[in-house]
C-alpha positions in Angstrom: 77.1 128.8 72.3 80.5 127.4 71.6 82.2 129.9 73.9 79.7 129.0 76.6 80.4 125.3 76.2 84.2 126.0 76.3 83.8 127.9 79.6 82.3 124.8 81.3 84.0 122.1 79.2 86.3 120.8 81.9 83.4 120.6 84.4 81.0 118.8 82.1 83.6 116.4 80.7 84.8 115.4 84.2 81.3 115.0 85.5 80.5 112.8 82.5 83.6 110.6 83.0 83.3 110.3 86.8 79.5 109.8 86.5 80.1 106.7 84.2 82.7 105.4 86.7 80.3 105.8 89.6 77.5 104.2 87.6 79.6 101.2 86.7 80.7 100.8 90.3 77.1 100.8 91.3 76.3 98.1 88.7 79.1 95.7 89.7 79.3 96.4 93.5 77.3 97.6 96.4 78.5 100.6 98.4 79.0 99.7 102.1 80.1 101.5 105.3 83.4 99.8 105.8 83.1 99.4 109.6 80.3 99.3 112.1 81.6 102.7 113.4 80.1 104.5 110.4 76.9 102.4 110.7 76.5 103.5 114.3 77.2 107.2 113.4 74.5 106.9 110.8 72.1 105.4 113.3 72.8 108.2 115.8 72.3 111.0 113.3 69.3 109.4 111.7 67.4 108.7 114.9 67.7 104.9 114.9 69.8 104.9 118.0 67.8 107.2 120.3 64.6 107.8 118.5 65.5 111.4 117.5 68.2 112.5 115.0 71.1 113.8 117.0 74.5 115.4 116.1 76.3 114.0 119.2 78.0 111.1 117.4 81.4 111.5 119.2 83.4 111.2 116.0 82.7 114.2 113.8 82.7 117.6 115.2 79.2 118.7 116.3 78.4 121.3 113.6 78.8 118.7 110.9 76.9 116.0 112.9 74.1 118.5 113.7 73.8 119.5 110.0 73.4 115.9 108.9 71.0 115.2 111.8 68.9 118.2 110.6 68.7 116.7 107.1 67.4 113.4 108.6 64.8 115.4 110.5 63.7 117.0 107.2 63.8 113.8 105.1 64.3 110.8 107.3 64.3 108.0 104.7 67.0 109.5 102.5 70.5 108.2 103.2 72.0 111.6 104.1 75.1 110.4 105.8 76.0 107.8 103.3 75.2 110.3 100.5 77.5 112.8 102.1 80.4 110.4 102.2 79.7 109.3 98.7 79.6 112.9 97.5 82.9 113.7 99.3 84.7 110.7 97.8 83.5 111.2 94.2 83.7 115.0 94.7 87.4 114.6 95.4 88.0 112.7 92.2 85.9 115.2 90.4 87.8 118.2 91.7 91.2 116.6 90.8 89.8 115.7 87.3 88.7 119.3 86.7 92.1 120.5 87.8 93.9 118.1 85.5 91.8 119.4 82.5 92.7 122.9 83.5 96.4 122.0 83.6 96.1 120.6 80.1 94.6 124.0 79.0 97.5 125.8 80.8 100.2 123.7 79.2 98.6 124.1 75.8 98.3 127.8 76.2 101.9 128.1 77.3 103.1 126.2 74.2 101.0 128.4 72.0 102.0 131.6 73.9 98.4 132.7 74.5 96.1 133.1 77.5 94.6 129.9 78.9 91.1 131.1 78.1 92.1 132.6 74.7 90.8 130.6 71.8 93.3 132.0 69.2 95.9 129.2 69.5 95.9 126.5 66.9 95.7 123.8 69.5 92.8 125.3 71.5 89.6 123.3 71.1 91.2 120.8 68.7 90.5 117.1 68.9 94.0 116.4 70.1 93.6 118.9 73.0 90.3 117.2 73.9 91.8 113.8 73.7 94.5 114.8 76.2 91.8 115.7 78.7 90.1 112.3 78.1 93.4 110.5 78.7 94.0 112.4 82.0 90.5 111.5 83.2 90.9 107.9 82.0 94.1 107.7 84.1 92.3 109.1 87.1 89.5 106.5 86.7 92.2 103.7 86.4 93.6 105.0 89.7 90.2 105.0 91.3 89.5 101.4 90.2 93.0 100.0 90.5 94.5 101.7 93.6 91.5 103.0 95.5 88.7 100.6 94.7 88.3 99.0 98.1 88.1 102.4 99.8 85.6 103.7 97.2 83.1 100.9 97.6 83.7 100.2 101.3 83.6 103.7 102.6 85.0 104.9 106.0 84.8 108.4 107.4 88.5 108.4 108.4 89.6 107.5 104.9 87.2 110.1 103.4 88.8 112.7 105.6 92.2 111.7 104.2 90.9 112.0 100.7 89.7 115.5 101.4 93.1 116.4 102.7 94.8 114.8 99.6 92.6 116.8 97.3 93.3 120.0 99.2 97.1 119.4 98.9 97.0 118.8 95.1 94.7 121.8 94.5 96.9 124.0 96.5 100.0 122.9 94.7 98.4 123.5 91.3 97.1 127.0 91.9 94.1 127.2 94.2 93.8 128.8 97.6 90.3 129.0 99.0 89.1 125.6 97.8 91.9 123.7 99.6 91.1 125.7 102.8 87.4 124.7 102.6 88.3 121.1 102.0 90.6 121.1 105.0 87.9 122.6 107.2 85.4 119.9 106.0 88.0 117.2 106.7 88.6 118.8 110.1 84.8 118.6 110.8 84.6 115.0 109.6 87.7 113.6 111.3 89.7 116.2 113.1 92.5 113.8 114.2 93.1 112.7 110.6 93.0 116.3 109.3 95.6 117.3 112.0 97.8 114.3 111.2 97.9 115.3 107.5 98.1 119.1 108.1 102.0 119.1 107.9 101.7 118.0 104.2 99.3 120.9 103.5 101.6 123.2 105.4 104.5 122.0 103.1 102.3 122.7 100.1 101.7 126.2 101.3 105.4 126.8 102.1 106.5 125.5 98.7 104.0 127.7 96.8 105.0 130.7 98.8 108.7 130.1 98.2 108.2 129.8 94.4 106.0 132.9 94.4 109.0 135.3 93.8 109.8 137.7 95.3 109.0 135.8 98.5 108.7 138.5 101.1 106.3 141.0 99.7 103.1 142.5 101.1 101.1 140.8 98.5 102.4 137.3 99.5 102.0 138.1 103.2 98.3 139.0 102.6 97.8 136.0 100.3 99.4 133.2 102.4 99.1 134.8 105.8 95.4 135.5 105.1 94.8 131.8 104.2 96.6 130.8 107.4 94.5 133.2 109.5 91.3 131.9 107.9 92.4 128.3 108.6 93.0 129.0 112.2 89.8 131.0 112.6 87.8 128.1 111.0 89.4 125.6 113.3 88.8 127.8 116.3 85.1 128.3 115.5 84.7 124.5 114.8 86.2 123.5 118.1 84.4 126.2 120.0 81.0 125.1 118.6 81.9 121.5 119.4 82.9 122.3 122.9 79.6 124.1 123.6 77.6 121.2 122.2 79.5 118.7 124.4 79.1 120.4 127.7 77.6 119.1 130.9 77.1 115.4 131.0 78.7 115.1 127.6 81.9 116.6 128.9 82.0 113.9 131.6 81.3 111.2 129.1 84.1 112.5 126.8 86.5 111.9 129.6 85.1 108.4 130.0 85.4 107.9 126.2 89.1 109.1 126.2 90.0 106.9 129.2 88.4 103.9 127.5 90.3 104.7 124.3 93.6 104.9 126.3 93.0 101.5 127.8 91.9 99.6 124.7 94.1 101.3 122.1 97.4 101.7 124.1 97.4 99.5 127.2 95.0 96.5 126.5 97.3 94.1 128.4 96.1 95.8 131.7 92.7 94.1 131.3 93.7 91.0 129.4 96.7 89.8 131.5 96.1 88.3 134.9 99.2 89.6 136.6 97.7 93.1 136.9 94.7 91.7 138.7 95.8 92.4 142.3 96.5 96.0 141.6 93.2 96.5 139.7 91.3 94.9 142.5 92.5 97.7 144.8 91.3 100.2 142.2 87.8 98.6 142.2 88.2 96.8 138.9 87.5 93.3 140.3 87.4 90.1 138.3 83.9 90.5 136.9 84.5 94.0 135.7 87.8 93.0 134.1 86.0 90.2 132.2 83.5 92.7 130.9 86.2 95.2 130.0 88.1 92.5 128.1 85.2 91.4 126.0 83.9 95.0 125.6 80.5 94.3 127.3 81.1 96.8 130.0 77.6 98.2 129.6 76.4 95.3 131.8 78.1 96.6 134.9 77.3 99.9 136.5 80.5 99.7 138.6 82.4 100.5 135.4 82.0 104.3 135.5 84.1 107.4 134.7 86.1 107.2 137.9 87.0 103.6 137.6 88.1 104.0 134.0 90.1 107.1 134.9 91.9 105.2 137.7 92.6 102.3 135.4 93.9 104.5 132.6 96.1 106.4 135.0 97.4 103.1 136.4 98.1 101.8 132.9 100.1 104.9 132.0 102.2 104.8 135.2 102.7 101.1 135.5 102.8 99.8 131.9 103.8 102.9 130.0 106.7 103.8 132.3 107.9 100.2 132.3 108.3 100.0 128.5 111.7 100.1 127.0 111.1 103.0 124.7 114.7 102.9 123.3 114.2 99.4 122.0 110.6 100.2 120.9 111.9 103.2 118.9 114.6 101.0 117.2 112.1 98.3 116.4 109.6 100.8 115.0 112.3 102.4 112.9 113.1 99.1 111.4 109.4 98.4 110.8 109.1 101.8 109.1 111.9 101.0 106.8 110.5 97.6 106.0 107.0 98.8 105.3 108.3 101.6 103.1 109.8 99.2 100.6 108.0 95.8 100.9 104.8 94.4 99.6 102.6 94.6 102.7 101.7 98.2 101.9 101.7 97.7 98.1 100.6 99.3 95.9 100.4 102.5 98.0 104.1 102.6 98.9 105.0 101.9 95.3 102.9 104.8 94.2 104.7 107.1 96.6 108.1 106.0 95.4 107.0 106.6 91.8 106.2 110.1 92.9 109.7 110.6 94.4 111.4 109.1 91.3 109.5 111.4 88.9 110.4 114.5 90.9 114.0 113.5 91.2 114.3 113.0 87.5 112.5 116.3 87.0 115.1 118.0 89.3 118.0 116.4 87.3 116.4 117.6 84.0 116.0 121.1 85.6 119.7 121.2 86.4 120.7 120.4 82.8 118.3 122.8 81.2 120.1 125.5 79.3 118.1 128.4 80.8 117.1 126.9 84.1 113.5 127.0 85.1 111.5 128.4 82.3 108.6 129.5 84.5 110.1 133.0 84.3 112.1 134.9 81.7 115.7 135.3 82.6 118.8 136.5 80.9 121.5 134.0 79.7 124.1 135.4 82.1 121.7 134.6 85.1 120.8 131.1 83.8 123.6 129.4 85.8 122.8 130.9 89.2 119.1 130.4 88.6 119.7 126.7 87.7 121.7 126.1 90.9 119.1 128.0 93.0 116.2 126.0 91.6 118.2 122.8 92.1 118.8 123.5 95.7 115.2 124.6 96.2 113.9 121.3 94.7 116.3 119.2 96.7 115.3 120.9 100.0 111.6 120.4 99.2 112.1 116.6 98.7 114.2 116.4 101.9 111.4 118.2 103.8 108.8 115.8 102.5 110.9 112.8 103.5 111.6 114.3 106.9 107.9 115.1 107.5 106.6 111.7 106.3 109.2 109.9 108.5 108.1 111.9 111.5 104.4 111.1 110.9 105.1 107.4 110.3 107.2 107.1 113.4 104.4 108.9 115.4 101.7 106.4 114.4 104.0 103.4 114.7 105.2 104.4 118.2 101.6 104.9 119.3 100.8 101.4 118.0 97.9 102.8 115.9 98.6 102.0 112.3 95.5 100.5 110.7 94.9 100.8 107.0 92.4 103.5 107.5 95.3 105.7 108.7 98.2 104.5 106.7 96.5 104.4 103.3 95.4 108.0 103.5 98.8 108.9 104.7 100.3 107.4 101.5 97.7 109.2 99.4 98.3 112.7 100.8 102.0 112.2 100.4 101.5 111.1 96.8 99.2 114.1 96.2 102.0 116.5 97.4 104.6 114.8 95.2 102.2 114.8 92.2 101.4 118.5 92.8 105.1 119.4 92.8 105.7 117.3 89.6 102.7 118.9 87.8 103.9 122.4 88.6 107.3 121.6 87.0 105.6 120.2 83.9 103.2 123.0 83.4 105.8 125.7 83.7 108.2 123.9 81.4 110.8 123.0 84.0 110.6 119.3 83.0 110.1 117.8 79.5 106.7 116.4 78.5 108.4 113.0 77.9 108.8 112.7 81.6 105.1 113.4 82.1 104.3 110.7 79.6 106.6 108.2 81.4 105.3 109.1 84.9 101.7 108.9 83.8 102.3 105.5 82.1 104.0 104.2 85.2 101.0 105.2 87.4 98.5 103.8 84.9 100.5 100.5 84.7 100.5 100.2 88.5 96.8 100.9 88.5 96.1 98.3 85.8 98.2 95.6 87.6 96.4 96.5 90.9 93.1 96.3 89.1 93.4 92.6 88.5 94.0 92.1 92.3 91.5 94.7 93.7 88.4 93.6 91.7 88.6 89.9 92.9 89.4 91.0 96.4 86.5 93.5 96.6 84.1 90.9 95.1 85.1 88.3 97.7 84.8 90.9 100.4 81.3 91.9 99.3 80.2 88.3 99.2 81.4 88.0 102.8 79.6 91.1 103.8 76.3 89.9 102.2 76.6 86.6 104.1 77.3 88.3 107.4 74.6 90.9 106.9 72.0 88.2 106.4 72.5 87.4 110.1 72.2 91.1 110.9 69.0 91.5 109.0 67.6 88.4 110.8 68.5 89.9 114.2 66.9 93.3 113.3 63.7 91.6 112.1 63.6 89.4 115.2 64.0 92.3 117.6 61.5 94.5 115.9 59.0 91.6 115.9 59.4 91.3 119.7 59.0 95.0 120.5 58.0 94.4 124.1 61.6 93.3 125.0 64.9 95.1 124.7 67.9 93.2 123.5 71.6 93.6 124.4 74.0 92.2 121.9 77.4 90.7 122.6 79.9 93.1 121.1 82.3 90.6 119.5 79.3 88.8 118.0 78.1 91.9 116.1 81.2 94.0 115.2 81.4 92.5 111.7 78.1 93.9 110.5 78.1 96.8 108.1 75.3 98.8 106.6 74.8 99.8 103.0 75.9 103.3 102.2 73.0 104.5 100.0 70.2 102.4 101.5 66.8 104.2 101.7 64.8 103.1 104.8 62.7 104.4 107.6 64.9 105.3 110.5 62.8 104.3 113.5 64.0 103.6 117.1 65.6 100.2 117.4 64.9 98.1 120.5 68.5 96.7 120.7 72.0 97.9 121.3 75.5 96.4 121.8 76.4 95.8 125.4 79.5 98.0 125.0 81.2 100.2 122.4 82.0 103.8 122.2 78.5 105.2 122.8 77.9 103.0 125.8 77.0 105.0 129.0 76.7 108.2 127.1 73.8 110.6 127.7 72.3 109.4 124.4 72.7 105.8 125.5 70.9 106.6 128.8 68.2 108.3 126.8 67.8 105.2 124.6 67.4 102.8 127.5 65.0 105.2 129.3 62.7 105.0 126.3 62.3 101.3 127.2 62.1 101.8 130.9 65.6 100.7 131.6 68.1 102.3 134.0 70.5 99.5 134.7 71.3 97.0 131.9 72.2 94.1 134.3 69.0 94.7 136.3 66.9 94.7 133.1 68.3 91.4 132.1 67.6 89.8 135.5 64.1 91.2 135.6 63.2 90.0 132.1 62.9 93.4 130.6 65.9 92.7 128.3 67.5 89.6 126.9 71.0 88.8 125.5 71.9 87.9 121.9 75.2 86.1 121.2 76.6 84.1 118.3 77.2 80.4 118.6 80.9 81.0 117.6 81.5 83.3 120.5 79.6 81.0 122.9 81.9 78.3 121.8 85.0 80.4 122.4 84.1 82.0 125.7 81.1 80.1 127.0 78.4 81.8 129.1 79.7 81.6 132.7 81.4 85.0 132.3 77.9 86.6 132.1 77.0 85.3 135.6 80.3 86.5 137.4 79.3 90.2 137.8 75.9 89.2 139.2 77.7 86.9 141.7 80.0 89.7 142.8 76.9 91.8 143.5 75.3 89.0 145.6 72.9 87.5 143.0 73.1 84.0 141.5 71.8 83.7 138.0 71.2 81.0 135.4 71.9 81.9 131.7 70.1 79.8 129.2 69.2 80.0 125.5 65.4 80.1 124.9 65.2 81.1 121.2 67.1 81.1 117.9 67.8 83.7 115.3 68.8 82.0 112.1 71.5 79.3 112.2 74.2 81.3 114.0 72.7 83.2 116.9 71.0 82.4 120.1 68.7 84.5 122.4 69.5 84.1 126.1 67.6 84.9 129.2 69.2 85.7 132.6 67.2 84.2 135.4 67.9 84.8 139.1 68.0 81.6 141.1 67.8 80.9 144.8 70.5 79.0 146.8 68.6 75.8 146.3 68.4 76.4 142.6 64.8 77.6 142.2 64.0 80.2 139.5 63.0 83.5 141.2 61.0 84.8 138.2 58.9 83.5 135.3 61.0 82.2 132.4 60.3 83.0 128.8 59.2 79.5 127.9 56.6 79.5 130.7 54.8 82.5 129.3 
């Protein structure tokens, strides 16, 4: 029985510690989708969006989306998507925890001179050995609560993809091949852009392990590392192939619409926000009313905004705005920004964590150089110790240089694109730290660096985590209080719309983007009679299917006919007014009057769009006359 326990000790112990951590988080906090993007993805895959669970969520690759949608078809009330993200996040910490315990076993076995699974050593199975594992797992929990708390309780699929990549890197660096490959493919399915952005770090991990697997150029190594690379490429190819098949036909056209919309909003927003481009856009067909709707994201209210128009505007933006930019000055400015963010508090504690990783590895390299017999991972004769020491020193220095070179390239890439939100930069820091931690742990386990350095590095990371803990807990508590307040409005809107099932409701985009759903909420996922008047699913085949279920082909016409109404917050009405809503109608030859006729809570109004004659008469029955 004791041998059976020992075989699963690391798994059971890690599961116990991480389970307590998850339970405590659940007691003190709620788990939320960080952004409304994940909430919409859940609604699509669960059937809330179109009435039927569907894998076409435009963000994950289709095989993963279809698998989650199938789960909703089987058990619709279970929070499958939220549970999947939760499992991925805590699964990453679990996998790293198990690996840390295994490294404790390996280090102990090496000191004892016995096999890792052999129980003959004096230290194997002792209380001290068990205590070291508990200390490692406690440090991991401190990291989870101190450094990564906000991303653990406010979950975002892009960050989850980055966590999967970080786990893959550290597992690869500490001795596992297939598991990192599977984690990469899962990250690729979940957020392919993030997985590809982080792939150079995984590639470095593979190159470093191959280089240290002496002799390097052998048939065994070629099969081992070449085989993993082949499996990775095959997995990516099959994933992309299945995704391309699923997004054929109308979906292919919508993807072009989606990409052009992304180009305009993410890289050239000034084209639709600045007036001096207006004359050129008029010639392209993007007249004043369409530009208003593009600027405030409510482009679903105008059928003139189609794939051709967005394609023309995106091409114009690239040619007119992109070519006019001073890329030399931009590069210099971004280079200075990169240097600033690497060393200053805006990105703390993530940048501090990375530099701790570099410091620990540099000290380990110095210690390696001054070791009498060089790297003790292999037995060498005294006469070869000098050459071995210099070779290992050069190898370690080149590795650190390559990491800095790759990280600089990735940072400049995202900064030059102007797309550096926290959901990208924080995982970028994390994966870099995982690579540095993996390198460091390899040197510790094989004896190339003293245990005293391990204690110092671990203490520094734990201290940073504890200091961050006193900042992260109040910040997360304040954020969750804000979310609860905002979501009360959302719950009121949802209840109001479902209570008036005979009407469809379009929501102003800026009035509703702050809402976020709970990650692990059990509920019936039934078709909702509302949708935002823009966003990344607007005008997709699924969007058309949703409107068709309510007898709507044209959003603007539905508003004018009284089949649909408009919901907007008082704050946005105060900022923008309501006249913008009438402009597209006027450009299409229809005068309308927009007026509030009902309230939802204290902060939202329900508006009807009423066609009027030239003499000001209403041309249809109003809501208050019914």
